[in-house]
VODRENDO-675356 format. One record per residue (C-alpha): residue in one letter; y, z, x. Coordinates in steps of 0.1 Angstrom, whole numbers, padded with zeros to 4 digits, always signed. Last residue first. Example, Ala and Ser with C-alpha at 12.3 -4.5 7.8 and 13.67 -1.06 7.14 Angstrom:
BEGIN
S-0011+0071+0137
A-0045+0078+0123
***
This chain:
BEGIN
R-0133-0075+0733
E-0095-0073+0728
R-0095-0100+0701
F-0121-0080+0681
A-0099-0049+0681
I-0067-0068+0673
R-0083-0085+0643
L-0098-0052+0632
R-0064-0035+0633
Q-0048-0064+0614
Y-0075-0063+0587
E-0069-0026+0584
F-0032-0032+0579
T-0039-0058+0553
R-0065-0036+0535
E-0040-0007+0533
I-0013-0029+0519
F-0037-0043+0493
S-0050-0009+0483
E-0014+0005+0479
R-0004-0025+0457
I-0036-0023+0436
T-0029+0014+0429
P+0008+0009+0423
D+0003-0020+0398
K+0032-0044+0404
L+0011-0060+0432
S-0012-0075+0405
D+0017-0096+0392
E+0026-0108+0427
D-0009-0122+0433
E-0035-0106+0455
V-0055-0115+0486
P-0071-0095+0514
L-0090-0118+0538
D-0127-0111+0538
P-0137-0145+0523
F-0115-0166+0545
R-0126-0202+0539
L-0137-0196+0503
V-0108-0173+0495
V-0083-0199+0509
A-0100-0228+0490
A-0099-0209+0457
A-0062-0201+0463
F-0054-0237+0470
L-0072-0251+0439
G-0060-0225+0415
A-0085-0197+0406
G-0100-0193+0373
Q-0093-0191+0336
G-0111-0206+0306
A-0117-0239+0289
V-0085-0237+0268
G-0084-0265+0242
G-0072-0300+0249
S-0104-0319+0245
P-0107-0323+0282
A-0108-0285+0284
V-0078-0268+0300
I-0081-0243+0328
R-0055-0216+0329
A-0049-0201+0363
D-0057-0164+0361
R-0080-0156+0391
V-0060-0161+0423
G-0034-0185+0409
C-0021-0207+0437
S-0027-0243+0428
P-0027-0242+0390
S-0003-0213+0391
R-0012-0183+0369
A+0000-0157+0395
K+0017-0169+0426
F-0003-0159+0457
V+0002-0131+0482
F-0021-0136+0512
G-0036-0112+0538
C-0040-0105+0575
L-0031-0141+0587
G-0039-0150+0623
E-0018-0181+0623
K-0046-0203+0638
E-0067-0201+0607
L-0036-0210+0587
E-0034-0244+0605
A-0071-0252+0598
L-0065-0242+0561
K-0035-0265+0559
E-0055-0296+0569
Q-0082-0289+0543
V-0055-0281+0517
W-0037-0313+0523
R-0068-0334+0515
M-0074-0311+0485
I-0039-0317+0472
R-0041-0355+0474
E-0077-0355+0459
T-0067-0333+0430
H-0034-0351+0421
D-0048-0368+0389
I-0020-0385+0370
G-0022-0378+0333
T+0013-0389+0324
L+0025-0359+0304
I+0006-0329+0317
T+0000-0340+0353
V-0036-0334+0365
L-0052-0310+0389
Q-0090-0314+0384
P-0113-0285+0378
S-0146-0277+0396
D-0161-0244+0384
P-0139-0243+0353
D-0150-0278+0344
G-0122-0299+0330
I-0084-0298+0335
L-0062-0277+0358
N-0027-0283+0345
M+0004-0300+0360
A+0042-0300+0355
E+0060-0332+0364
R+0080-0330+0396
P+0113-0314+0407
V+0109-0312+0436
P+0087-0340+0450
L+0050-0341+0458
G+0042-0346+0495
S+0011-0325+0500
G+0032-0296+0514
V+0054-0297+0483
E+0025-0293+0460
P+0006-0269+0482
C+0036-0245+0487
V+0031-0222+0516
P+0053-0194+0532
V+0040-0175+0563
W+0057-0141+0559
Q+0060-0117+0588
V+0053-0082+0576
F+0068-0047+0574
E+0103-0053+0560
G+0088-0081+0538
L+0070-0055+0516
T+0104-0042+0504
D+0126-0073+0505
R+0104-0103+0497
V+0076-0087+0478
Y+0098-0063+0459
P+0124-0090+0452
D+0099-0115+0437
L+0116-0148+0436
K+0100-0172+0412
H+0117-0204+0422
G+0133-0234+0405
G+0132-0272+0408
D+0112-0275+0376
Y+0079-0282+0394
R+0085-0252+0417
V+0098-0255+0453
K+0131-0237+0451
N+0124-0211+0478
G+0130-0176+0464
L+0104-0158+0485
L+0080-0160+0456
C+0084-0198+0455
S+0068-0201+0489
S+0034-0187+0478
I+0027-0162+0505
G+0006-0160+0537
L+0008-0126+0554
K+0013-0120+0591
I+0012-0085+0604
D+0031-0086+0637
D+0009-0082+0667
A+0021-0112+0687
M+0058-0104+0682
***
């Protein structure tokens, strides 16, 4: 249906086995409860950019304002590959008419605010957004976004749901003008 509320989601949260270790991070509340009221648009930046499942784990390395996505054991930098895919995916998502996005917490690609950033020396440089989540927020600054951990808080969850429904109402109102 054209007026369904569409939400982007990190694919692993729906139970898709796309994670580096071949697993998933199914969130039953997100999939089954919230999923009754929305149409999910699943996204996995690593798989989307052509990386295999399973694959070597990665960290964000370097400057917290501009980190690189690097494999932990072999030191392969996948930043350029992921960012090329991200730019293409953002154009696709713009056409989807998303009303919000649920990201995977602490992910180097999808963490909204809590992805660990490692200093070149090996210590923790800080926390920030994963590469894909940061790009989504930059491209769609008014889009409601949260991660699955934040949605466990009833106040945050209620606010997110309200914001997505309001975003949908505004999207329809502006389309009808």
